[in-house]
Structures are given as structure tokens and as C-alpha cells.
C-alpha positions as CSV (number, residue, x, y, z in Angstrom):
1,X,87.4,-31.1,116.9
2,X,88.2,-34.7,117.2
3,X,86.8,-37.2,114.6
4,X,87.2,-40.9,115.4
5,X,86.4,-43.5,112.7
6,X,86.0,-47.1,113.6
7,X,88.4,-49.3,111.7
8,X,87.3,-52.6,113.3
9,X,86.4,-55.6,111.2
10,X,82.7,-54.8,110.6
11,X,83.3,-51.2,109.8
12,X,86.3,-52.0,107.6
13,X,84.1,-54.3,105.5
14,X,81.5,-51.5,105.2
15,X,84.1,-49.0,103.8
16,X,85.8,-47.3,106.8
17,X,89.1,-47.0,104.8
18,X,87.3,-45.1,102.0
19,X,85.8,-42.8,104.6
20,X,89.2,-42.2,106.2
21,X,90.6,-41.3,102.8
22,X,87.7,-39.1,101.9
23,X,87.9,-37.2,105.3
24,X,91.7,-36.8,105.0
25,X,91.2,-35.2,101.5
26,X,88.3,-33.0,102.6
27,X,90.3,-31.8,105.7
28,X,93.1,-30.7,103.3
29,X,90.9,-29.3,100.6
30,X,89.0,-27.2,103.2
31,X,92.2,-26.2,105.0
32,X,91.1,-27.2,108.4
33,X,94.1,-29.4,109.4
34,X,94.7,-27.1,112.4
35,X,91.1,-27.5,113.6
36,X,90.4,-31.2,113.0
37,X,92.1,-34.3,114.4
38,X,91.3,-37.5,112.5
39,X,91.7,-40.7,114.5
40,X,91.0,-44.4,114.1
41,X,89.6,-46.7,116.7
42,X,88.8,-50.4,116.9
43,X,85.2,-51.4,117.6
44,X,83.0,-48.6,118.9
45,X,80.2,-51.0,119.6
46,X,77.6,-50.0,117.0
47,X,78.5,-52.5,114.3
48,X,75.1,-53.0,112.8
49,X,74.7,-49.3,111.9
50,X,77.4,-48.8,109.2
51,X,80.8,-47.2,109.7
52,X,80.8,-45.6,113.2
53,X,82.1,-42.1,113.3
54,X,82.4,-40.0,116.5
55,X,82.7,-36.3,116.5
56,X,83.5,-34.9,119.9
57,X,81.7,-37.8,121.6
58,X,78.6,-37.8,119.4
59,X,78.1,-41.1,117.4
60,X,77.0,-41.2,113.8
61,X,76.7,-43.9,111.1
62,X,78.3,-43.0,107.8
63,X,78.6,-44.8,104.5
64,X,81.3,-44.1,101.8
65,X,78.4,-42.8,99.6
66,X,77.3,-40.3,102.3
67,X,80.7,-39.3,103.7
68,X,81.3,-36.1,101.7
69,X,77.8,-34.7,102.5
70,X,78.2,-35.8,106.2
71,X,81.6,-34.0,106.3
72,X,80.2,-30.7,105.0
73,X,77.1,-30.8,107.2
74,X,78.5,-32.1,110.5
75,X,82.2,-31.1,110.4
76,X,82.2,-27.9,108.4
77,X,78.9,-26.9,109.9
78,X,80.4,-27.0,113.4
79,X,83.5,-25.1,112.4
80,X,81.7,-22.1,110.9
């Protein structure tokens, strides 16, 4: 699974760095390093929707406050 988080200016201001840190920790805690590739990307083009996160091509809007729930639902849900 490939997860790409926008680190462009707008998403950075909305907390993309926090989400990257949260996802890195959740990947390690859940021991899915061999199944998940976490990448950064500059502008994905959906700046008004919060931090843009792509999972295998599907686009989502994530906030630092929702990142952990999102990870469990969308990432871990797909891996099970």
C-alpha cells in the first residue's frame, strides 16, 4: 500500500507534518512497515479540503485531529 501525504504550503499550514509523524508512529506500532510505504508530495491540487492524503490513488482529506481514526479505518481496514 502506498500512502502519499501532501507537504505543499497549504497542507503544511494545515498540519501535514503532524500527520506524517502520526502515520510514521502508527505504522511502527502496528508493525506494518513491510506493507505500507509512506511518501510525501508537493501540491496534489485539493488545497481547500485540508491535508490531502492519497492511498493507492484514492484521495482523502485528513486533519491532525482525525489522522489516527483515519489510519485505523482506511489503512488498517484495507490490510486486514
